[in-house]
C-alpha positions as CSV (number, residue, x, y, z in Angstrom):
1,M,86.2,115.1,110.2
2,T,85.9,114.3,106.5
3,E,83.5,111.6,106.0
4,T,84.8,108.5,103.9
5,R,83.3,106.4,101.3
6,H,82.9,103.7,103.9
7,D,80.9,106.0,106.2
8,V,78.5,106.9,103.2
9,L,78.0,103.3,102.2
10,D,77.6,102.3,105.7
11,A,74.7,104.7,106.2
12,A,73.3,104.1,102.8
13,R,69.9,102.5,102.6
14,P,69.3,99.0,100.8
15,M,68.9,99.2,97.3
16,I,68.8,95.4,96.5
17,E,67.6,92.6,99.0
18,C,67.7,88.9,98.3
19,Q,65.7,87.0,101.0
20,D,66.2,83.2,100.9
21,V,66.4,83.1,97.2
22,Q,66.2,79.6,95.8
23,K,66.4,78.7,92.2
24,Y,65.9,75.1,90.7
25,Y,66.4,74.1,87.0
26,G,64.7,70.6,87.3
27,D,66.5,68.9,90.1
28,Y,69.6,71.2,89.8
29,H,69.6,73.4,92.8
30,A,71.3,76.6,91.2
31,L,70.8,79.0,94.0
32,R,70.7,77.7,97.7
33,G,69.1,80.2,100.1
34,I,70.8,83.4,99.0
35,N,70.4,86.3,101.8
36,L,72.2,89.3,100.4
37,T,71.7,93.1,101.0
38,I,73.3,95.5,98.4
39,R,73.4,99.2,99.4
40,E,72.6,102.3,97.4
41,G,75.6,103.7,95.6
42,E,77.6,100.6,96.2
43,F,80.0,98.9,93.6
44,F,79.2,95.2,94.4
45,S,80.7,92.1,92.8
46,L,79.6,88.6,92.6
47,L,82.8,86.5,92.3
48,G,83.3,82.8,91.9
49,P,84.2,80.1,89.3
50,S,82.0,79.0,86.3
51,G,78.9,77.5,87.5
52,C,78.8,78.8,91.1
53,G,75.5,80.8,90.4
54,K,76.7,84.2,90.2
55,T,75.3,84.9,86.7
56,T,72.0,83.1,87.7
57,L,71.8,85.4,90.8
58,L,72.3,88.5,88.5
59,R,69.6,87.5,86.0
60,T,67.2,86.9,88.8
61,I,67.7,90.5,89.9
62,A,67.3,91.8,86.5
63,G,64.2,89.6,86.1
64,F,65.4,87.5,83.2
65,E,65.1,84.5,85.5
66,D,62.2,83.6,88.0
67,I,63.0,82.3,91.4
68,S,61.6,79.2,92.8
69,S,61.1,80.7,96.2
70,G,62.3,83.6,98.3
71,A,62.0,87.3,97.3
72,V,63.9,89.9,95.4
73,L,63.4,93.6,96.4
74,I,64.8,96.5,94.5
75,D,64.3,100.0,96.2
76,G,62.2,98.3,99.0
77,N,59.8,97.0,96.2
78,R,59.0,93.1,95.6
79,M,60.0,92.2,92.2
80,E,58.0,88.9,91.7
81,E,55.3,90.1,89.4
82,V,57.6,93.0,87.8
83,P,58.9,92.0,84.2
84,A,62.5,92.7,83.4
85,N,61.6,95.7,81.1
86,K,59.7,97.4,83.9
87,R,62.5,96.9,86.6
88,P,64.8,99.9,87.5
89,T,67.8,98.1,86.3
90,N,69.7,97.8,83.1
91,M,72.4,95.3,82.0
92,V,75.6,95.4,80.1
93,F,76.4,92.1,78.7
94,Q,79.5,90.3,78.1
95,S,79.1,90.5,74.3
96,Y,78.0,94.5,74.5
97,A,75.3,93.6,71.9
98,I,76.2,96.7,69.8
99,F,74.5,97.1,66.5
100,P,77.2,97.2,63.7
101,H,74.7,98.8,61.1
102,L,74.0,101.7,63.5
103,T,76.0,104.9,64.3
104,V,77.3,105.2,67.9
105,A,74.6,107.7,68.6
106,Q,71.8,105.4,67.3
107,N,73.1,102.6,69.4
108,V,73.1,104.8,72.7
109,A,69.6,106.2,71.6
110,F,68.1,102.8,71.1
111,G,66.7,102.5,74.6
112,L,64.9,105.8,74.0
113,R,63.0,104.7,70.8
114,R,59.7,104.5,72.8
115,D,60.3,107.5,75.0
116,P,57.9,110.4,74.5
117,R,60.5,113.1,74.4
118,G,61.3,115.2,71.5
119,K,64.2,114.5,69.0
120,D,66.2,117.5,70.2
121,E,65.9,116.3,74.0
122,K,66.8,112.7,73.0
123,A,70.0,114.0,71.1
124,R,70.9,116.1,74.2
125,L,70.8,113.0,76.5
126,V,72.8,110.9,74.1
127,D,75.5,113.7,74.0
128,E,75.4,113.7,77.9
129,A,75.7,109.9,78.0
130,L,78.5,109.7,75.5
131,A,80.4,112.7,77.4
132,M,79.9,110.5,80.5
133,V,81.9,107.6,79.3
134,G,84.6,109.6,77.4
135,L,83.2,109.4,73.9
136,K,82.1,112.9,73.3
137,G,82.0,113.7,69.6
138,Y,81.8,109.9,68.5
139,G,78.1,110.0,67.9
140,A,78.2,109.9,64.1
141,R,81.1,107.3,64.0
142,A,80.0,103.8,62.6
143,A,79.7,101.3,65.4
144,H,81.6,98.6,63.5
145,A,84.7,100.9,63.2
146,L,85.2,101.0,67.2
147,S,87.8,99.3,69.1
148,G,86.8,96.8,71.8
149,G,87.1,99.4,74.7
150,Q,84.9,101.8,72.7
151,R,82.3,99.3,72.1
152,Q,82.2,98.6,75.9
153,R,81.9,102.2,76.5
154,V,78.9,102.7,74.1
155,A,77.2,99.7,75.8
156,L,77.7,101.4,79.2
157,A,76.3,104.7,77.7
158,R,73.3,103.2,76.1
159,A,72.6,101.4,79.6
160,L,73.0,104.7,81.8
161,I,70.9,106.9,79.5
162,L,67.9,105.3,80.8
163,K,69.1,106.4,84.3
164,P,68.6,103.1,86.1
165,K,68.7,102.8,89.9
166,V,70.9,99.7,89.5
167,L,73.4,99.0,86.6
168,L,74.2,95.1,86.2
169,L,77.5,94.0,84.6
170,D,77.7,90.5,83.4
171,E,81.7,90.1,82.8
172,P,81.8,93.3,80.7
173,L,85.6,93.3,80.5
174,S,86.3,89.8,79.7
175,A,86.6,90.2,75.9
176,L,89.4,92.9,76.3
177,D,93.2,92.4,76.3
178,R,94.9,92.8,79.8
179,K,96.2,96.5,79.3
180,M,92.7,97.7,78.0
181,R,90.8,95.7,80.9
182,E,93.1,97.3,83.6
183,Q,92.3,100.6,81.9
184,M,88.5,100.1,81.8
185,Q,88.6,98.8,85.5
186,V,89.8,102.2,86.6
187,E,87.4,104.1,84.3
188,L,84.5,102.1,85.6
189,I,85.3,103.0,89.1
190,K,85.2,106.6,88.3
191,L,82.0,106.4,86.3
192,Q,80.4,104.6,89.2
193,R,81.5,107.3,91.6
194,Q,80.3,110.0,89.1
195,V,76.9,108.7,88.4
196,G,76.5,107.6,92.0
197,I,74.2,104.5,91.3
198,T,74.4,100.9,92.4
199,F,76.5,98.6,90.2
200,V,76.5,95.0,90.6
201,L,79.4,93.2,88.7
202,V,79.5,89.5,87.9
203,T,83.2,88.3,87.4
204,H,85.3,85.3,87.8
205,D,88.4,87.2,87.9
206,Q,89.7,87.6,91.5
207,E,92.0,90.7,90.8
208,E,89.2,92.5,88.9
209,A,86.8,92.2,92.1
210,L,89.5,93.4,94.4
211,V,90.3,96.4,92.4
212,M,87.0,97.5,91.7
213,S,84.5,96.6,94.6
214,D,83.2,98.1,97.9
215,R,82.1,94.7,98.9
216,I,82.5,91.0,97.2
217,A,80.2,88.0,97.7
218,V,82.2,84.8,96.8
219,M,80.1,82.2,95.6
220,F,80.5,78.2,95.3
221,E,77.8,76.0,94.3
222,G,75.0,78.2,94.5
223,E,75.9,79.7,98.1
224,I,77.6,82.7,99.3
225,A,80.8,81.5,101.1
226,Q,82.0,84.9,102.2
227,L,80.8,88.5,101.9
228,D,83.4,91.1,102.9
229,G,85.4,94.2,101.8
230,P,88.3,93.4,99.5
231,E,90.9,93.9,102.2
232,A,89.1,91.7,104.7
233,L,88.5,89.2,102.3
234,Y,92.1,88.9,101.1
235,A,93.6,89.1,104.4
236,R,91.0,87.1,106.4
237,P,89.2,84.5,104.4
238,V,86.9,82.4,106.2
239,N,88.0,79.0,105.0
240,R,90.6,77.4,102.8
241,R,88.4,77.2,99.8
242,V,87.9,81.2,99.7
243,A,91.7,81.6,100.5
244,D,92.6,79.3,97.6
245,F,90.4,81.1,95.3
246,I,91.3,84.6,96.1
247,G,94.9,85.5,94.9
248,V,97.7,83.0,95.9
249,M,98.0,81.6,99.2
250,N,100.7,79.1,100.8
251,F,99.4,76.4,103.0
252,L,101.4,74.5,105.7
253,P,100.4,71.7,108.0
254,A,100.1,72.7,111.6
255,R,99.1,71.4,115.1
256,I,97.4,72.8,118.1
257,L,99.5,72.7,121.2
258,S,97.1,74.6,123.2
259,E,94.2,77.0,122.9
260,N,91.8,79.2,124.8
261,G,89.4,82.0,124.0
262,E,92.0,84.6,123.2
263,G,94.0,82.5,120.7
264,A,96.1,79.3,120.4
265,K,99.7,78.1,120.4
266,V,100.6,76.2,117.0
267,E,103.5,74.3,115.9
268,I,103.8,74.9,112.0
269,A,105.7,72.8,109.7
270,G,108.9,74.9,108.7
271,L,108.1,77.9,111.0
272,G,108.1,76.4,114.6
273,E,105.9,77.5,117.5
274,V,103.7,80.5,117.1
275,D,101.0,82.2,119.4
276,L,98.1,83.2,117.1
277,P,95.3,85.6,118.6
278,A,91.5,84.6,117.8
279,R,91.1,87.0,115.1
280,Q,93.7,85.0,113.0
281,I,91.9,81.7,113.4
282,S,89.1,80.6,111.0
283,R,86.7,78.0,112.4
284,A,84.7,77.5,109.1
285,N,86.1,74.2,108.2
286,A,83.9,71.1,109.0
287,D,86.7,68.9,109.7
288,D,88.4,69.9,112.9
289,E,91.1,67.1,112.5
290,V,92.5,69.1,109.5
291,V,94.7,72.1,110.8
292,I,96.5,74.4,108.4
293,V,98.1,77.6,108.4
294,G,98.0,80.0,105.3
295,F,99.8,83.1,104.3
296,R,100.2,85.2,101.2
297,P,103.2,85.4,99.1
298,E,104.0,89.1,99.7
299,T,103.9,89.0,103.5
300,M,107.2,87.2,103.9
301,T,110.5,88.7,102.9
302,L,113.6,86.9,101.3
303,I,116.8,88.2,102.9
304,G,119.9,88.7,100.8
305,P,123.4,88.3,102.1
306,G,124.1,90.9,105.0
307,Q,120.6,92.6,104.4
308,P,118.8,93.6,107.8
309,H,115.0,93.1,108.1
310,T,112.4,94.4,110.5
311,Q,110.3,91.2,110.8
312,P,110.5,89.4,114.3
313,R,110.9,86.1,112.9
314,E,113.5,84.2,110.5
315,T,113.5,80.7,108.9
316,G,116.2,79.0,106.8
317,A,115.2,78.0,103.2
318,T,116.5,76.8,99.9
319,I,115.5,78.4,96.5
320,D,114.0,75.8,94.3
321,E,112.7,78.0,91.6
322,V,112.8,81.7,90.5
323,V,110.3,83.2,88.0
324,Y,111.1,86.8,86.9
325,Y,108.3,89.1,85.9
326,G,110.1,92.5,85.6
327,D,108.5,94.4,88.5
328,M,108.3,91.3,90.7
329,T,110.2,88.2,91.2
330,Y,108.6,84.9,92.6
331,Y,110.5,82.2,94.5
332,D,109.7,78.7,95.4
333,L,111.5,78.0,98.5
334,R,111.8,74.5,100.5
335,L,111.6,75.4,104.1
336,D,114.0,74.1,106.6
337,G,112.5,71.4,108.9
338,S,109.2,71.6,107.2
339,A,109.0,67.8,107.0
340,R,108.9,67.4,110.7
341,L,105.0,67.2,111.1
342,D,103.9,64.8,108.5
343,G,107.2,63.7,106.7
344,G,107.1,65.9,103.5
345,A,109.3,68.7,102.7
346,R,107.2,71.9,102.1
347,T,107.6,74.5,99.3
348,V,106.3,78.0,99.6
349,R,106.0,80.8,97.1
350,I,107.3,84.2,97.9
351,S,106.9,87.4,96.0
352,M,109.5,90.1,96.0
353,R,109.4,93.5,94.4
354,N,112.5,94.2,92.4
355,L,113.7,97.3,93.9
356,F,116.8,99.2,92.8
357,G,119.7,97.5,94.4
358,R,118.1,94.3,95.2
359,D,119.6,91.5,93.5
360,V,117.6,88.6,92.1
361,Q,118.6,85.3,94.0
362,D,119.5,82.2,92.0
363,V,118.1,78.5,92.3
364,G,120.0,76.5,94.8
365,T,120.9,79.4,96.9
366,R,120.6,78.9,100.9
367,T,118.8,81.9,102.1
368,R,116.8,83.2,104.9
369,L,113.1,84.1,105.1
370,A,111.9,86.9,107.4
371,W,108.2,86.9,108.5
372,S,105.7,87.8,111.3
373,P,103.1,85.8,113.1
374,G,100.7,88.5,112.1
375,S,100.7,87.5,108.5
376,L,99.3,83.9,109.3
377,V,95.7,82.5,109.3
378,L,94.7,79.3,111.0
379,F,92.3,77.1,109.3
380,R,90.5,74.5,111.2
């Protein structure tokens, strides 16, 4: 049987371990008991809004910030007394820090300036690093003449030429336009697979983290709210805050009618009564009085006149708004009967791919919404 990437990573040894890491800036508690293991060869992302502590955590791994208590281990070795320049890590910064007065080759070779190897050997290493990031033959080019994407690749080559065990990436794609950013996301994935070392990415971009990562730690206020693979994180967020931060999720008020160890029967505004298994119920919210059900826009289907569907449930709705994006159309729908639980009519957002022969429905149209209970998550 073929061994998958997940199989390889599951069997991999720990490369980075954070053990109850605390970080204070005066009275400000920036990191609150971080416990985290990142495996050898893993593409790992720290994701969260500005100020959540993700960059602080990355800098503690790099050695640019001291921790207040706890421990950081890299490849099994404690890092308390190891300065940043002696750790088996290298970092690519958001600004790239490319020297404009140097050539591409001189920028890439900068980290080798104290290396005892000869000139020819250093030149060979530079050529290898440039070829690795798709810039073979660019060594003599002036750095100031490069595009944003090319500067990003030079920064990667400069970091990788030192052959670190861990490459730390501090929002390296944020300065690129959308098309170039999407292209570089794919190239970074391929590069990480090629070199086989551990990548740790800091980003506030949910889509970027989902696309690139083997696992993601979602952080809020100095704590890890959920650590999971992209699919599990997207489909089964542990609480409403994570669900709201990762992509788009609709929320409807609900009422638990009965429950046991296997699941619960729930009444949902606009959707009616539904039986949900225990795996679709999150109990991470502190307030048990608040019960809501969430679902992603793409998990429900807008049905055109006379169109069949394979989903087991249907709900009537009225289209309040239509937003056309070319490949996709987003609909805001007012669900029939959604005011029953708390007196307020509920609007949900549904996304539909614009397939050949599928007409875009108009604002004000009475329509039907097909859905499955398997797409729902109960938060309580």
